[in-house]
N, C-alpha and C positions, 0 to 999 in steps of 0.2 A: 856100686852097691846101692846108692840112693835110687837109681833107676829101678832096681829090682823091688825095693820096698814100695815104691809108687805103684808098680804093677801088681804086687801081692795084696795091697790094701787100698784099692782105689776109692772105697767108700769113705775113707777118712780124709781124703784130699778134697779141699774146698776150692772150687773154681769160681772166682768172683767176676770174671770177665768172660762173657760168652764168646767174644771174638777170638779167645785163645783156645777154644775147644774145637775138636774135630766132629763131635757128636751133633746131629741135627737138632734144631730147636723143637721142643715138644709142640704138638699141634695146638694144644690149649693155650700156649703162650703167644701164638701168632694172631694177628688181627683178621686172618682169613685172606689177606691180599699181600703178595710179596711186593714190598715197596720199591725194590730194586727194578721191578718190571714196569713201574709207572713212569710216564714221561713227566718231567718237571714243567709246571706252567710257565709259559713265556709270553711276553707282550708282543703283539703284532707290530711290525716295523712302521706301518702307516700310523698306528695308534701312538707310537712313541713320537713320531714326527708331529702329530696333532698336539700332543701334550707339550712339546717344546714350543710350538707356535703360540699356544695359550699362555705359557710362561713368559715368552718374549713380549706378547701383547700386554700382559698384566704389568710387566716391568716398565714397558714404554708408557703405559697410562699413568703409573705411579710417578715416573720421572717427569712426565709432562705436567702432572698435577702439581708437583713440587715446584717446577719452574714457573707455573702460572701463579702460584701463591707468592713466590719470591718476587716476581714482576709486580704483582698487585700491591705488595707492601713496600716496595722499594722507594716510593715517594714519601713514606711516613717516617719521620725521624724516630730513632730508637728501634723500631721494629725492623727497619732495613738492615740493622747490624746483626740480627740473629742468624740469618741464612748463611753469611760468610763464615761465621763461627762454627755452625753445624757442619757445613761443607768441608772445611779444613779438618775438623775433628774426625769426620767419617773417612777422609782420605789419608788419615794417619799423620797429620801435621799438628800435633798437640801444641807445639811451641807457638805456631802462628795463630792457632785457635785461641790460646790463652792470651796472647798479645792483643788480638782484636777484641776479645772480651774485656780486657783491662781498659783499652781505649774507650770502649762503649760505656764502662762504668764511670769513668771520669767525665764523660760527656752527658751524663744523665740530665743534669740541670739545664744545659744548653739545648738538649733535645726536647725537653719539656717546654722551654721558651719557644722553640721553633714550632712545636705543635700548637701552642697558643697563637703564634703568628698566623699559621694556616687557618685557625679558627676565628681570626679577626680580633683577637684579644690583645694585640700589641700595637704600638704606635711609635713610629720613628719621628724624632723631631729634627731630622736632617733637612737641609735646604734642598730645593728642587734640583735634580740632576746629580745628587750625591748618592753613592751606593756603598754598602758596607764591604770592607775588606776582611779577609779571613785570617785567622791565626790558629796555630796548633793548640795553644792553651786558652784562647779566647772563650770566655764563658764557662770554662771548666771549673771543677772544684779546686784545681791546683792554682789557677790564676790568682785568686784572692790570697792564697798562702805565699805566692811568689812576690806579690806586691809589698809584703811586710819587710823585705830585706833589700839591701843595695844590690847584691848579686842577683837576686830574683828579678828586680826591676830591670837590671841589665839584660837578663835573658829575654824578658818580655819585649824590651825595646830594640835590642840588637840581634839576638839570636832567632827569636820567633818572628822571622820576616818572610816575605813572599818572594816568588820568582821575579816579580816586577821590581823588587827593591835591590837591584844590583846594576853595575855599570853597563853590562852587555844589554840587558833588557831595556834600560833607559835609553841607550843609544838607538836601539831598534825602534822604540816608540817615537823617538824624536825624528828618526829617519823617515817614518811613514806619516809624519806631520801631526803627531798627537802631543798635546800638552795636558798636564794633570795637576790637580791640587788636592792635598790631603787635609782633612779637618776632623776633629772629634765632635760627636753629637750624642745627645742623650736618647735613650730608647725606653719607652714605658711599657711594661708588661702587666696586664691585669690577670691575676691568678684566680683559680676557681673559688677560693675562699673570700674573694672580694678585695684582697690586698693588692696594692700596686707596687711593683718593683721597678726602680729606675737604674739602668746600667749605662755606662759610658762606652761608646763604640767608636772605632776609627772608620772614617768614610773617605771616599775618593771620588773626584769629579773629573771627567775627561772632556776635551774639546778637540774636534777633528771629524774625520769620516766615521760612519757608523761601524764599518768593519774594524777600523783602528780602535774605536772605543771598546768593542767586544773583545778584541785581543788584549787590550790593556786590563779590562775588568777580569778576564779569565786568568791572566797572570797574577793579579792581585787576590785571586781566590785559590791559589795553589801555595800553601805554606811549605817552606823548605823542610821543616821538621816532619811534616806529614809524609813527604817523599822519603826522607831518611828512615823514619819509623817503619814504613811499609817495606822498604828494602831490607832492613835489619831482620824483619820477620821472615824474609825469604832465605836468609843465610843457611839455616839448617837444610833446606831443600838442595842448596848448592853443595854443601859439604857432604851430604849423604848420597849425592848422585855419583854413579861410577866415574872414575877419573876421565875416561874418554868422553863422557857426556857433560862434564862440568861447565864447559864453555857454552854448550847448548842450554843448560839449565840457567846459567847466569843471564843469557839473552832473554829466556822466557821470563825470568824474575823481573828483569828491567821492564819488559813489555807489560807484565801484570801490574807493576807499580805505577808506571807512568800513564797507561791508558785509562785505568780506573779513575784515578784522581783527575787526570786531564779532561776526560769526557764529562765528569761530574761538574768541574769548574766551568767548562764551556757551556753546558746546558743551563747551569745556574745563571751565567752571565747573559745568555740570550733571553732568558725569561724575566730577568730582573727589571727591565724597563716597563714590563707589562704590569706586574704586581709582585710585592714581596713574598706572598704566599707561594706563587708559582716558582719563584726563585729558589725557595727552600725545597719544594717538591722536586724541582728539576735537578738539584744536586744529587739526590738519591737515585733518581731515574737515570741520570747520566752515568753515575758510577756503576749501576747495574749493566747498562748497555756496554760500557767500556770494559767491564770484567768479562763479559761474554765475547766481545770482539777480540780481546787479548787471547782468549783460548783458541779462537779460529786462526788468528795469525800465528800463534805458537805452534799449533798443529801443522800448519802449512810450512813453517820454518823448519820444524823437525823433519818433515818429509823431504824437504830439499837438502838438508844436511845429510840425511841418511843416503839419499840418492847420490850425492857427490862423493860420500865416503865409499859407496859401493863401486 
């Protein structure tokens, strides 16, 4: 019945969608060209390849520029901490990025002192042959707070120690004919406003071969808490890795932690006898080199593990 009504009174039936009609479209409604007969524009294959090459070249230039900037600022205290934070944030490691940022914040005062050392605005009152030992809290805003309590002083004295301050390291140094002596000395820093700040620092002096001295000073510039803190920041990467890759990620994390800090301490120890400013700059430069070296070794190790698994 409904079909008959539609046939009898077609003028009252509104067709809102042309695609549902069998009637041809009026000539005046057409553009004059049947779009279905047109070929859609397509890019030439060679042109697409050229576009991809340009994109790859631009990406490479941008990456190389960032690497060049990171290398250039690596010797500068404070600035050298920015690139690792940005890199980990870009790679989706917010926990590590936040941790590195926090470490940078508590080291602002000491980084400023180091910049003044590079500028020749500091003077160590240490005797000839004595070099500063490092600590995780040394010079930070937390050190002054820790000194106010017994447990805080215990942390600074017993917990915040270096790799050299354990029985194994001491036996190794003794075995290679190295003797050492630790002493505190004052260091004067002249700030930009003309004020002079005096801080007390721990120093160490070595006797023996030059290689042995370098080994000893390197170990005295690797705080145990620094190694621990850096490894803790790697834990989310280990946990989030697929179960079959967790051992591989753990190995990579250990390499990242030890090589960065180790190369920084070694470079600093090598340059310390030349000038204190070079020692400060060498710390950051060595850390940069160590972090890049750890990536190369990590990639090699990953490839070997995958080959053995295959």
